[in-house]
FIKOLFI-550346 format. One record per residue (C-alpha): x negated, z negated, y; residue number from 1. Coordinates in nm, 4 decimals, padded with zeros to 6 digits. Layout:
residues N
<node <X,Z,Y>,NUM>,
...
end
This chain:
residues 505
<node <00.0000,00.0000,00.0000>,1>,
<node <-00.1370,00.0988,00.3419>,2>,
<node <-00.0339,-00.0697,00.6632>,3>,
<node <-00.0151,00.2641,00.8436>,4>,
<node <00.0500,00.6171,00.7223>,5>,
<node <-00.3065,00.7247,00.7821>,6>,
<node <-00.5793,00.8808,00.5731>,7>,
<node <-00.7782,00.6140,00.3926>,8>,
<node <-01.1389,00.7305,00.4030>,9>,
<node <-01.4403,00.5327,00.2906>,10>,
<node <-01.7643,00.5725,00.4799>,11>,
<node <-02.0970,00.6729,00.3372>,12>,
<node <-02.2777,00.4126,00.1343>,13>,
<node <-02.5942,00.2284,00.2296>,14>,
<node <-02.8694,00.1006,00.0043>,15>,
<node <-03.0987,-00.1869,00.0936>,16>,
<node <-03.4653,-00.1152,00.1770>,17>,
<node <-03.5940,-00.2840,-00.1381>,18>,
<node <-03.4026,-00.0619,-00.3781>,19>,
<node <-03.5984,00.1860,-00.5905>,20>,
<node <-03.4195,00.5201,-00.5862>,21>,
<node <-03.4342,00.6830,-00.9288>,22>,
<node <-03.1839,00.9669,-00.9165>,23>,
<node <-03.3277,01.2733,-00.7449>,24>,
<node <-03.0104,01.4742,-00.7161>,25>,
<node <-02.7746,01.2485,-00.5270>,26>,
<node <-02.9034,00.8913,-00.5064>,27>,
<node <-02.6606,00.7993,-00.7823>,28>,
<node <-02.8716,00.5205,-00.9342>,29>,
<node <-03.1278,00.2574,-00.8376>,30>,
<node <-03.2935,-00.0476,-00.9911>,31>,
<node <-03.3649,-00.3990,-00.8733>,32>,
<node <-03.6044,-00.6630,-00.9986>,33>,
<node <-03.4288,-00.9962,-00.9984>,34>,
<node <-03.5082,-01.3567,-01.0838>,35>,
<node <-03.2778,-01.6407,-01.1820>,36>,
<node <-03.4094,-01.9927,-01.1270>,37>,
<node <-03.2225,-02.2907,-01.2708>,38>,
<node <-03.3267,-02.6363,-01.1473>,39>,
<node <-03.1236,-02.9108,-01.3127>,40>,
<node <-03.1289,-03.2824,-01.3723>,41>,
<node <-03.2566,-03.2433,-01.7293>,42>,
<node <-03.4270,-02.9035,-01.7560>,43>,
<node <-03.5518,-02.6185,-01.5387>,44>,
<node <-03.6353,-02.2561,-01.6255>,45>,
<node <-03.6614,-01.8991,-01.4903>,46>,
<node <-03.5503,-01.5564,-01.6089>,47>,
<node <-03.6930,-01.2306,-01.4698>,48>,
<node <-03.4765,-00.9217,-01.5100>,49>,
<node <-03.4398,-00.5580,-01.4191>,50>,
<node <-03.0937,-00.4480,-01.3112>,51>,
<node <-02.9810,-00.0860,-01.3072>,52>,
<node <-02.7014,00.0014,-01.0644>,53>,
<node <-02.5103,00.3287,-01.0668>,54>,
<node <-02.2598,00.4740,-00.8293>,55>,
<node <-01.9089,00.4052,-00.9526>,56>,
<node <-01.6352,00.6658,-00.9721>,57>,
<node <-01.6249,00.9731,-00.7527>,58>,
<node <-01.9464,01.1079,-00.6087>,59>,
<node <-01.8559,01.0002,-00.2570>,60>,
<node <-01.7833,00.6405,-00.3563>,61>,
<node <-01.9923,00.3750,-00.1845>,62>,
<node <-01.9551,00.1265,-00.4677>,63>,
<node <-02.2471,00.0595,-00.7017>,64>,
<node <-02.2020,-00.1303,-01.0250>,65>,
<node <-02.4572,-00.2975,-01.2508>,66>,
<node <-02.4631,-00.0900,-01.5695>,67>,
<node <-02.7689,-00.2344,-01.7426>,68>,
<node <-02.9363,-00.5741,-01.7501>,69>,
<node <-03.2789,-00.5970,-01.9073>,70>,
<node <-03.4497,-00.9354,-01.9380>,71>,
<node <-03.8194,-00.8876,-01.8630>,72>,
<node <-03.9454,-01.2435,-01.9121>,73>,
<node <-03.8079,-01.5876,-01.9901>,74>,
<node <-04.0115,-01.8888,-01.8853>,75>,
<node <-04.0596,-02.1965,-02.0969>,76>,
<node <-03.7929,-02.4635,-02.0550>,77>,
<node <-03.9407,-02.7595,-01.8674>,78>,
<node <-03.8001,-03.1101,-01.8762>,79>,
<node <-03.7391,-03.1634,-01.5051>,80>,
<node <-04.0103,-03.4073,-01.3839>,81>,
<node <-03.9226,-03.7245,-01.1916>,82>,
<node <-04.1222,-03.9456,-00.9543>,83>,
<node <-03.8607,-04.2202,-00.9855>,84>,
<node <-03.5215,-04.2721,-01.1473>,85>,
<node <-03.3532,-04.0134,-00.9236>,86>,
<node <-03.6318,-03.8443,-00.7236>,87>,
<node <-03.7518,-03.5154,-00.8716>,88>,
<node <-04.1215,-03.4287,-00.8502>,89>,
<node <-04.0792,-03.1196,-00.6317>,90>,
<node <-04.4501,-03.0315,-00.6372>,91>,
<node <-04.4466,-03.0056,-01.0163>,92>,
<node <-04.1333,-02.7922,-01.0003>,93>,
<node <-04.3028,-02.5593,-00.7494>,94>,
<node <-04.6099,-02.5269,-00.9712>,95>,
<node <-04.3870,-02.4533,-01.2697>,96>,
<node <-04.2141,-02.1750,-01.0762>,97>,
<node <-04.5442,-02.0290,-00.9532>,98>,
<node <-04.6899,-02.0383,-01.3058>,99>,
<node <-04.3809,-01.8612,-01.4393>,100>,
<node <-04.4312,-01.5806,-01.1884>,101>,
<node <-04.7927,-01.5446,-01.3049>,102>,
<node <-04.6981,-01.5469,-01.6740>,103>,
<node <-04.4343,-01.2817,-01.6050>,104>,
<node <-04.6932,-01.0704,-01.4235>,105>,
<node <-04.4693,-01.0565,-01.1189>,106>,
<node <-04.5594,-01.1274,-00.7573>,107>,
<node <-04.2952,-01.2740,-00.5229>,108>,
<node <-04.3012,-00.9547,-00.3161>,109>,
<node <-04.2078,-00.7548,-00.6295>,110>,
<node <-03.8707,-00.9307,-00.6474>,111>,
<node <-03.5823,-00.7504,-00.4755>,112>,
<node <-03.3228,-01.0220,-00.5107>,113>,
<node <-03.2640,-01.3490,-00.6900>,114>,
<node <-03.0580,-01.6608,-00.7384>,115>,
<node <-03.1533,-02.0276,-00.7326>,116>,
<node <-02.9053,-02.2630,-00.8969>,117>,
<node <-02.9480,-02.6327,-00.8152>,118>,
<node <-02.7496,-02.8823,-01.0218>,119>,
<node <-02.7293,-03.2495,-01.1182>,120>,
<node <-02.9873,-03.4859,-00.9679>,121>,
<node <-03.1528,-03.1911,-00.7950>,122>,
<node <-02.8474,-03.1728,-00.5683>,123>,
<node <-02.9233,-03.5056,-00.4044>,124>,
<node <-03.0380,-03.4803,-00.0462>,125>,
<node <-03.3956,-03.5966,-00.1026>,126>,
<node <-03.4340,-03.3323,-00.3760>,127>,
<node <-03.2319,-03.0380,-00.2476>,128>,
<node <-03.3903,-03.0188,00.0984>,129>,
<node <-03.7483,-02.9386,-00.0128>,130>,
<node <-03.6151,-02.6959,-00.2754>,131>,
<node <-03.4121,-02.5075,-00.0147>,132>,
<node <-03.7092,-02.5083,00.2258>,133>,
<node <-03.9331,-02.3680,-00.0472>,134>,
<node <-03.7040,-02.0669,-00.0878>,135>,
<node <-03.6311,-02.0260,00.2845>,136>,
<node <-03.9155,-01.7726,00.3120>,137>,
<node <-03.7177,-01.5476,00.0788>,138>,
<node <-03.4108,-01.5652,00.3050>,139>,
<node <-03.1986,-01.2532,00.2680>,140>,
<node <-03.3264,-01.1902,-00.0847>,141>,
<node <-03.2125,-01.5067,-00.2570>,142>,
<node <-02.8769,-01.6659,-00.3150>,143>,
<node <-02.9170,-02.0447,-00.3213>,144>,
<node <-02.6198,-02.2041,-00.4963>,145>,
<node <-02.5854,-02.5808,-00.5012>,146>,
<node <-02.3550,-02.6275,-00.7980>,147>,
<node <-02.1466,-02.9412,-00.8266>,148>,
<node <-01.9758,-03.0388,-01.1491>,149>,
<node <-01.6907,-02.7849,-01.1374>,150>,
<node <-01.9110,-02.5050,-01.0055>,151>,
<node <-02.1637,-02.5760,-01.2803>,152>,
<node <-01.8847,-02.5474,-01.5381>,153>,
<node <-01.7904,-02.2110,-01.3895>,154>,
<node <-02.1512,-02.0868,-01.4077>,155>,
<node <-02.1878,-02.2035,-01.7676>,156>,
<node <-01.8665,-02.0275,-01.8728>,157>,
<node <-01.9982,-01.6970,-01.7412>,158>,
<node <-02.3585,-01.7566,-01.8449>,159>,
<node <-02.2916,-01.8304,-02.2113>,160>,
<node <-02.0597,-01.5312,-02.2540>,161>,
<node <-01.7361,-01.7307,-02.2934>,162>,
<node <-01.5651,-01.5454,-02.0068>,163>,
<node <-01.6633,-01.2109,-02.1540>,164>,
<node <-01.5365,-01.3192,-02.4976>,165>,
<node <-01.2038,-01.4291,-02.3517>,166>,
<node <-01.1660,-01.1035,-02.1598>,167>,
<node <-01.2628,-00.8779,-02.4506>,168>,
<node <-01.0364,-01.0466,-02.7054>,169>,
<node <-00.7647,-01.1574,-02.4606>,170>,
<node <-00.7901,-01.5128,-02.5904>,171>,
<node <-00.7895,-01.8589,-02.4374>,172>,
<node <-01.1404,-01.9984,-02.4746>,173>,
<node <-01.2625,-02.3514,-02.4061>,174>,
<node <-01.6294,-02.3640,-02.3069>,175>,
<node <-01.7877,-02.7065,-02.3579>,176>,
<node <-02.1227,-02.7138,-02.1760>,177>,
<node <-02.3184,-03.0170,-02.2973>,178>,
<node <-02.6237,-03.1191,-02.0998>,179>,
<node <-02.8453,-03.4201,-02.0515>,180>,
<node <-02.6186,-03.6184,-01.8197>,181>,
<node <-02.2776,-03.4532,-01.8173>,182>,
<node <-02.0522,-03.2303,-02.0213>,183>,
<node <-01.8588,-02.9613,-01.8371>,184>,
<node <-01.5357,-02.8018,-01.9580>,185>,
<node <-01.4035,-02.4589,-01.8575>,186>,
<node <-01.0636,-02.3286,-01.9669>,187>,
<node <-01.0706,-01.9484,-01.9725>,188>,
<node <-00.7518,-01.7456,-02.0094>,189>,
<node <-00.7797,-01.3685,-02.0573>,190>,
<node <-01.1191,-01.3591,-01.8874>,191>,
<node <-01.0267,-01.5839,-01.5927>,192>,
<node <-01.1592,-01.9394,-01.5554>,193>,
<node <-00.8395,-02.1234,-01.4695>,194>,
<node <-00.9543,-02.4862,-01.4812>,195>,
<node <-01.2776,-02.6842,-01.4915>,196>,
<node <-01.3606,-03.0503,-01.5487>,197>,
<node <-01.6593,-03.2749,-01.6127>,198>,
<node <-01.7341,-03.6065,-01.7818>,199>,
<node <-02.0404,-03.8330,-01.7893>,200>,
<node <-02.1425,-03.7651,-02.1483>,201>,
<node <-02.4848,-03.6204,-02.2325>,202>,
<node <-02.7852,-03.6394,-02.4601>,203>,
<node <-03.0301,-03.7895,-02.2082>,204>,
<node <-02.8270,-04.0798,-02.0753>,205>,
<node <-03.0886,-04.2799,-02.2641>,206>,
<node <-03.4373,-04.1333,-02.3147>,207>,
<node <-03.7140,-04.2725,-02.5339>,208>,
<node <-04.0658,-04.1886,-02.6484>,209>,
<node <-04.2013,-04.1063,-02.9944>,210>,
<node <-04.2105,-04.4774,-03.0790>,211>,
<node <-03.8398,-04.5151,-02.9817>,212>,
<node <-03.9314,-04.7182,-02.6726>,213>,
<node <-03.6722,-04.6629,-02.3990>,214>,
<node <-03.8212,-04.4788,-02.0986>,215>,
<node <-03.5052,-04.4025,-01.8984>,216>,
<node <-03.1500,-04.5398,-01.8846>,217>,
<node <-02.8695,-04.3901,-01.6779>,218>,
<node <-02.5889,-04.6171,-01.5567>,219>,
<node <-02.3476,-04.4332,-01.7872>,220>,
<node <-02.5818,-04.5005,-02.0783>,221>,
<node <-02.5542,-04.8735,-02.0066>,222>,
<node <-02.1736,-04.8501,-01.9869>,223>,
<node <-02.1520,-04.6774,-02.3242>,224>,
<node <-02.3928,-04.9167,-02.4930>,225>,
<node <-02.2085,-05.2169,-02.3471>,226>,
<node <-01.8878,-05.0713,-02.4938>,227>,
<node <-02.0633,-05.0851,-02.8327>,228>,
<node <-02.1857,-05.4401,-02.7742>,229>,
<node <-02.5499,-05.3331,-02.7438>,230>,
<node <-02.8046,-05.4147,-02.4751>,231>,
<node <-03.0767,-05.1614,-02.3991>,232>,
<node <-03.3723,-05.2218,-02.1698>,233>,
<node <-03.6608,-05.0179,-02.0391>,234>,
<node <-03.9711,-05.0780,-02.2461>,235>,
<node <-03.7716,-05.2085,-02.5440>,236>,
<node <-03.7055,-05.0181,-02.8662>,237>,
<node <-03.3794,-04.8494,-02.9517>,238>,
<node <-03.2857,-04.8591,-03.3210>,239>,
<node <-03.1660,-04.5724,-03.5392>,240>,
<node <-02.8230,-04.7369,-03.5779>,241>,
<node <-02.7911,-04.7798,-03.2011>,242>,
<node <-02.8655,-04.4102,-03.1508>,243>,
<node <-02.6114,-04.3084,-03.4132>,244>,
<node <-02.3398,-04.5375,-03.2769>,245>,
<node <-02.4165,-04.4184,-02.9225>,246>,
<node <-02.3814,-04.0529,-03.0230>,247>,
<node <-02.0674,-04.1221,-03.2259>,248>,
<node <-01.8998,-04.2900,-02.9295>,249>,
<node <-01.9828,-03.9958,-02.7026>,250>,
<node <-01.8487,-03.7549,-02.9643>,251>,
<node <-01.5214,-03.9483,-02.9842>,252>,
<node <-01.4797,-03.9403,-02.6063>,253>,
<node <-01.5523,-03.5670,-02.5918>,254>,
<node <-01.2961,-03.4802,-02.8543>,255>,
<node <-01.0419,-03.7007,-02.6823>,256>,
<node <-01.0643,-03.4487,-02.3964>,257>,
<node <-01.0752,-03.1440,-02.6235>,258>,
<node <-00.7655,-03.2479,-02.8203>,259>,
<node <-00.5624,-03.3886,-02.5315>,260>,
<node <-00.5876,-03.5547,-02.1905>,261>,
<node <-00.8200,-03.8567,-02.1528>,262>,
<node <-00.6106,-04.1558,-02.2567>,263>,
<node <-00.8570,-04.4364,-02.3317>,264>,
<node <-00.9854,-04.6543,-02.0452>,265>,
<node <-01.3433,-04.5518,-02.1328>,266>,
<node <-01.2734,-04.1777,-02.1132>,267>,
<node <-01.0909,-04.2215,-01.7827>,268>,
<node <-01.3833,-04.4242,-01.6469>,269>,
<node <-01.6380,-04.1582,-01.7469>,270>,
<node <-01.4543,-03.8637,-01.5865>,271>,
<node <-01.6432,-03.7322,-01.2821>,272>,
<node <-01.3704,-03.4809,-01.1910>,273>,
<node <-00.9957,-03.4835,-01.2507>,274>,
<node <-00.9066,-03.3674,-01.6031>,275>,
<node <-00.7220,-03.0426,-01.6774>,276>,
<node <-00.3632,-03.0273,-01.5510>,277>,
<node <-00.0800,-02.9576,-01.7951>,278>,
<node <-00.3314,-02.9159,-02.0774>,279>,
<node <-00.1721,-02.8742,-02.4199>,280>,
<node <-00.4898,-02.9346,-02.6181>,281>,
<node <-00.5569,-02.7415,-02.9348>,282>,
<node <-00.2168,-02.5700,-02.9147>,283>,
<node <-00.3360,-02.3933,-02.6000>,284>,
<node <-00.6792,-02.2703,-02.7088>,285>,
<node <-00.7833,-02.0008,-02.9557>,286>,
<node <-01.1597,-02.0536,-02.9510>,287>,
<node <-01.4157,-02.3223,-02.8623>,288>,
<node <-01.7655,-02.2281,-02.7451>,289>,
<node <-02.0422,-02.4820,-02.6867>,290>,
<node <-02.3202,-02.4132,-02.4364>,291>,
<node <-02.5942,-02.6131,-02.2637>,292>,
<node <-02.8924,-02.7894,-02.4152>,293>,
<node <-02.6961,-02.9878,-02.6749>,294>,
<node <-02.5339,-02.6682,-02.8030>,295>,
<node <-02.8651,-02.5818,-02.9695>,296>,
<node <-02.8055,-02.8888,-03.1879>,297>,
<node <-02.4309,-02.8262,-03.2305>,298>,
<node <-02.5080,-02.4876,-03.3876>,299>,
<node <-02.8049,-02.6449,-03.5723>,300>,
<node <-03.0508,-02.4007,-03.4149>,301>,
<node <-03.2846,-02.6793,-03.3054>,302>,
<node <-03.3486,-03.0169,-03.4703>,303>,
<node <-03.6159,-03.1413,-03.2279>,304>,
<node <-03.5314,-03.4675,-03.0522>,305>,
<node <-03.7070,-03.4212,-02.7121>,306>,
<node <-03.6815,-03.7982,-02.6692>,307>,
<node <-03.3010,-03.8152,-02.6685>,308>,
<node <-03.0016,-03.8227,-02.9030>,309>,
<node <-02.9425,-03.4453,-02.8863>,310>,
<node <-02.9716,-03.3756,-03.2622>,311>,
<node <-02.7547,-03.6755,-03.3534>,312>,
<node <-02.4925,-03.5844,-03.0948>,313>,
<node <-02.4918,-03.2238,-03.2184>,314>,
<node <-02.4224,-03.3424,-03.5739>,315>,
<node <-02.1427,-03.5692,-03.4508>,316>,
<node <-01.9793,-03.2707,-03.2788>,317>,
<node <-02.0036,-03.0646,-03.5995>,318>,
<node <-01.8430,-03.3481,-03.7959>,319>,
<node <-01.5588,-03.3842,-03.5452>,320>,
<node <-01.4934,-03.0086,-03.5539>,321>,
<node <-01.4448,-03.0267,-03.9320>,322>,
<node <-01.1761,-03.2942,-03.8879>,323>,
<node <-00.9663,-03.0972,-03.6366>,324>,
<node <-00.6201,-02.9976,-03.7614>,325>,
<node <-00.6749,-02.6472,-03.6235>,326>,
<node <-00.9476,-02.4622,-03.8151>,327>,
<node <-01.1901,-02.1788,-03.7355>,328>,
<node <-01.1994,-02.2527,-03.3635>,329>,
<node <-01.5771,-02.2524,-03.3222>,330>,
<node <-01.7626,-01.9413,-03.2024>,331>,
<node <-02.1290,-01.9080,-03.1048>,332>,
<node <-02.2171,-01.8254,-02.7460>,333>,
<node <-02.4455,-01.5421,-02.6380>,334>,
<node <-02.6607,-01.8024,-02.4645>,335>,
<node <-02.6899,-02.1761,-02.5304>,336>,
<node <-02.9381,-02.3831,-02.3336>,337>,
<node <-03.0147,-02.0768,-02.1204>,338>,
<node <-02.6530,-02.0309,-02.0137>,339>,
<node <-02.7444,-01.9555,-01.6557>,340>,
<node <-02.7906,-01.6709,-01.4120>,341>,
<node <-03.0611,-01.4087,-01.4659>,342>,
<node <-03.0604,-01.3228,-01.0972>,343>,
<node <-02.8441,-01.1427,-00.8454>,344>,
<node <-02.7423,-00.7772,-00.8312>,345>,
<node <-02.6828,-00.6231,-00.4903>,346>,
<node <-02.4851,-00.3204,-00.3880>,347>,
<node <-02.3033,-00.1996,-00.0771>,348>,
<node <-01.9409,-00.0966,-00.0500>,349>,
<node <-01.7482,00.0324,00.2513>,350>,
<node <-01.4086,-00.0899,00.3606>,351>,
<node <-01.1815,00.1260,00.5752>,352>,
<node <-01.1333,-00.0018,00.9284>,353>,
<node <-00.7933,00.1654,00.9390>,354>,
<node <-00.6301,-00.1168,00.7476>,355>,
<node <-00.8667,-00.4051,00.8225>,356>,
<node <-00.7952,-00.6773,01.0776>,357>,
<node <-01.0621,-00.7990,01.3206>,358>,
<node <-00.9488,-01.0599,01.5720>,359>,
<node <-01.2939,-01.0771,01.7317>,360>,
<node <-01.5878,-00.8466,01.6418>,361>,
<node <-01.8271,-01.1024,01.7958>,362>,
<node <-01.8155,-01.3146,01.4769>,363>,
<node <-01.9818,-01.0276,01.2881>,364>,
<node <-02.2229,-00.9742,01.1232>,365>,
<node <-02.2140,-01.2692,00.8850>,366>,
<node <-02.4374,-01.3251,00.5826>,367>,
<node <-02.4239,-01.5034,00.2485>,368>,
<node <-02.0559,-01.5963,00.2346>,369>,
<node <-01.9640,-01.7572,-00.0972>,370>,
<node <-01.6593,-01.5840,-00.2457>,371>,
<node <-01.3686,-01.8005,-00.3555>,372>,
<node <-01.1310,-01.5833,-00.5570>,373>,
<node <-00.7621,-01.6604,-00.5847>,374>,
<node <-00.5277,-01.4663,-00.8099>,375>,
<node <-00.1823,-01.4928,-00.6557>,376>,
<node <00.0925,-01.4342,-00.9085>,377>,
<node <00.4592,-01.4060,-00.8247>,378>,
<node <00.6496,-01.7260,-00.8882>,379>,
<node <00.3465,-01.9513,-00.8451>,380>,
<node <00.3116,-02.1464,-00.5169>,381>,
<node <00.0374,-01.9876,-00.3053>,382>,
<node <-00.0952,-02.3206,-00.1787>,383>,
<node <-00.1336,-02.4554,-00.5340>,384>,
<node <-00.3290,-02.1444,-00.6376>,385>,
<node <-00.5576,-02.1729,-00.3337>,386>,
<node <-00.6298,-02.5425,-00.3957>,387>,
<node <-00.7105,-02.4714,-00.7618>,388>,
<node <-00.9468,-02.1911,-00.6582>,389>,
<node <-01.1312,-02.4223,-00.4187>,390>,
<node <-01.1538,-02.6922,-00.6859>,391>,
<node <-01.3636,-02.4624,-00.9064>,392>,
<node <-01.6356,-02.4991,-00.6405>,393>,
<node <-01.5895,-02.8743,-00.5961>,394>,
<node <-01.4104,-02.8170,-00.2655>,395>,
<node <-01.0951,-02.9921,-00.1461>,396>,
<node <-01.0564,-02.8074,00.1850>,397>,
<node <-01.1629,-02.4910,00.3611>,398>,
<node <-01.5097,-02.4991,00.5141>,399>,
<node <-01.7733,-02.2722,00.6639>,400>,
<node <-01.9704,-02.0216,00.4587>,401>,
<node <-01.6718,-01.9075,00.2502>,402>,
<node <-01.4849,-01.5819,00.2035>,403>,
<node <-01.1425,-01.5923,00.0414>,404>,
<node <-01.0882,-01.3058,-00.2015>,405>,
<node <-00.7233,-01.2390,-00.2771>,406>,
<node <-00.5783,-01.0505,-00.5699>,407>,
<node <-00.2083,-00.9818,-00.5230>,408>,
<node <00.0471,-00.8608,-00.7747>,409>,
<node <00.4113,-00.7686,-00.7635>,410>,
<node <00.6030,-00.6019,-00.4833>,411>,
<node <00.3996,-00.6244,-00.1637>,412>,
<node <00.6809,-00.6482,00.0907>,413>,
<node <00.6862,-00.8501,00.4133>,414>,
<node <00.8182,-01.1655,00.2445>,415>,
<node <00.5377,-01.1636,-00.0150>,416>,
<node <00.2652,-01.1147,00.2462>,417>,
<node <00.4256,-01.3786,00.4690>,418>,
<node <00.4250,-01.6310,00.1802>,419>,
<node <00.0555,-01.5609,00.1249>,420>,
<node <-00.0141,-01.6038,00.4956>,421>,
<node <00.1685,-01.9381,00.5063>,422>,
<node <-00.0379,-02.0665,00.2133>,423>,
<node <-00.3619,-01.9598,00.3832>,424>,
<node <-00.2512,-02.1174,00.7116>,425>,
<node <-00.1855,-02.4467,00.5312>,426>,
<node <-00.5343,-02.4380,00.3764>,427>,
<node <-00.6849,-02.3735,00.7200>,428>,
<node <-00.5104,-02.6802,00.8624>,429>,
<node <-00.6881,-02.8985,00.6064>,430>,
<node <-01.0283,-02.7805,00.7314>,431>,
<node <-01.2485,-03.0360,00.9056>,432>,
<node <-01.3565,-02.7836,01.1692>,433>,
<node <-01.1165,-02.5250,01.3069>,434>,
<node <-01.3950,-02.3268,01.4720>,435>,
<node <-01.5008,-02.1671,01.1440>,436>,
<node <-01.3816,-01.8053,01.1286>,437>,
<node <-01.1559,-01.7140,00.8388>,438>,
<node <-01.2968,-01.4290,00.6300>,439>,
<node <-01.0578,-01.2575,00.3878>,440>,
<node <-01.1285,-00.9837,00.1323>,441>,
<node <-00.8354,-00.8099,-00.0352>,442>,
<node <-00.8278,-00.5724,-00.3283>,443>,
<node <-00.5247,-00.3923,-00.1806>,444>,
<node <-00.4698,-00.2449,00.1643>,445>,
<node <-00.2650,-00.5178,00.3293>,446>,
<node <-00.5431,-00.6692,00.5398>,447>,
<node <-00.4013,-00.5609,00.8732>,448>,
<node <-00.0533,-00.6929,00.7922>,449>,
<node <-00.1888,-01.0246,00.6592>,450>,
<node <-00.4257,-01.0730,00.9535>,451>,
<node <-00.1510,-00.9957,01.2037>,452>,
<node <00.0907,-01.2456,01.0480>,453>,
<node <-00.1761,-01.5187,01.0394>,454>,
<node <-00.2917,-01.4691,01.3965>,455>,
<node <00.0137,-01.3460,01.5822>,456>,
<node <00.3052,-01.5047,01.3986>,457>,
<node <00.1608,-01.8243,01.2485>,458>,
<node <-00.0827,-01.8757,01.5399>,459>,
<node <-00.3794,-01.9728,01.3206>,460>,
<node <-00.6270,-02.1088,01.5765>,461>,
<node <-00.9476,-01.9489,01.4503>,462>,
<node <-01.0944,-01.6008,01.4416>,463>,
<node <-00.9796,-01.3892,01.1475>,464>,
<node <-01.1622,-01.1055,00.9722>,465>,
<node <-00.9537,-00.9475,00.6954>,466>,
<node <-01.0984,-00.6489,00.5115>,467>,
<node <-00.9357,-00.4325,00.2468>,468>,
<node <-01.0405,-00.2420,-00.0622>,469>,
<node <-01.2925,-00.5074,-00.1668>,470>,
<node <-01.3055,-00.6331,-00.5257>,471>,
<node <-01.5234,-00.9404,-00.5576>,472>,
<node <-01.5180,-01.2395,-00.7897>,473>,
<node <-01.5850,-01.6123,-00.8039>,474>,
<node <-01.9614,-01.5799,-00.8405>,475>,
<node <-02.0215,-01.3199,-00.5706>,476>,
<node <-02.1685,-01.3586,-00.2236>,477>,
<node <-02.1037,-01.1119,00.0575>,478>,
<node <-02.2535,-01.0006,00.3867>,479>,
<node <-02.0045,-00.8453,00.6309>,480>,
<node <-02.1538,-00.6110,00.8881>,481>,
<node <-02.0337,-00.5012,01.2310>,482>,
<node <-01.7701,-00.2264,01.2586>,483>,
<node <-01.9342,00.1147,01.2527>,484>,
<node <-01.8347,00.4080,01.4752>,485>,
<node <-01.4939,00.5020,01.6052>,486>,
<node <-01.3332,00.4544,01.2623>,487>,
<node <-01.4482,00.0904,01.2574>,488>,
<node <-01.5667,00.1138,00.8979>,489>,
<node <-01.7030,-00.2261,00.7955>,490>,
<node <-02.0067,-00.2329,00.5623>,491>,
<node <-01.9900,-00.5102,00.3039>,492>,
<node <-02.2924,-00.5988,00.0901>,493>,
<node <-02.1973,-00.7722,-00.2333>,494>,
<node <-02.4507,-00.9901,-00.4144>,495>,
<node <-02.3298,-01.0798,-00.7612>,496>,
<node <-02.4763,-01.3471,-00.9838>,497>,
<node <-02.5870,-01.1736,-01.3025>,498>,
<node <-02.5719,-01.3167,-01.6536>,499>,
<node <-02.7521,-01.2138,-01.9736>,500>,
<node <-02.5941,-01.0327,-02.2605>,501>,
<node <-02.2426,-00.9880,-02.1237>,502>,
<node <-02.0652,-00.6647,-02.1984>,503>,
<node <-02.0628,-00.3965,-01.9333>,504>,
<node <-01.7554,-00.1971,-01.8489>,505>,
end
């Protein structure tokens, strides 16, 4: 649907200066070298990749799509080093990253684009700041994503291949991403992550050396051991029975969430996010996939302890799976402990200015907007859908640095667009700062109508940029350029987080 009866032309495409043009005839293909860097509370690692992008569709299309992902080098997995209980040794992390570049035979200037994912303890202010500063020199090339619990669950669901599995087989998949300190859950329906949650259950809540002497205890580890009637102390030994009971208790709590909502006081206490809403448990899911470090033990691919209860916890999960009333739920992921990004692919698309809405061109250009995608289905309250979309990124209100991507279905008449506008206006009112511009990307050509209703009818008191013909997802970042020429074509650069092994369409 177009707002006006006008020709809908897309401008010529642009390719960034770092792209390597490979197609002689018509610049139909180019490649990028990309790096994915994962810095977490338990482990850190890098993946170097080559991404091939080809022009999509008709020869005059400005859209490029990643058609091939080739992993060039995977670094070792390092146990994230600490100076204290919560302070990461940033210098050791930097050296690890620099060594990985050398081992890969890649210089920083060889990298066209990349992604840095910071999770867990690394997110804390004293840790995140030096990490961000370290990558500031690569500004423009790198996406730096600070992933809270829900966002981390979203990344894991894509990274392990669970989203691709759900999409390919049109099934409801539950991804259970088990790490050192937390376990993240992602409910995926027909290729869309609909809900995420997290609980304080993980293999390294208590760490110990080769002599079973305790070297690290998280607060949650103490809570769980107290529940069992045990006392653990730094410098004291932990017994085999204590480890087994500890792992068994964590397994019971996990399957309480898998089979139903958290009902025990302990499970409720350990939740770090709200649980799934209206979750029907095993009746709702077709497949369970485990990812994260502990998944290597769940699938019995690794029996090494690494100074934690990983192998014991993995066996407990296997035993619980055998007892479930619903059989044959378990599937293996494409990636386990390395369920993370392999970098970022970049391509440029053009949106027609004829049906875009620009309240003030002065707020452009803008760079590195995180895309929050909302699928608005008829019959479902718009505001509820928008809040659920924000929750996937650990957000409760609208803030700066975001672009709202809207997918609309059904009959796109005035009432439908007005309902969408009212939901967006309500989200904007919850924002702490009303000076932030509102950036909207729509997959259909209703941007001008939506922008006009928001600004002129609902009197939303912030600048609004609404652009049409843009298809972006939850794990994309976009740059929006200034309007070009008399047609006011708006160039939009899309940077997509890339994952290993997923199927390409």
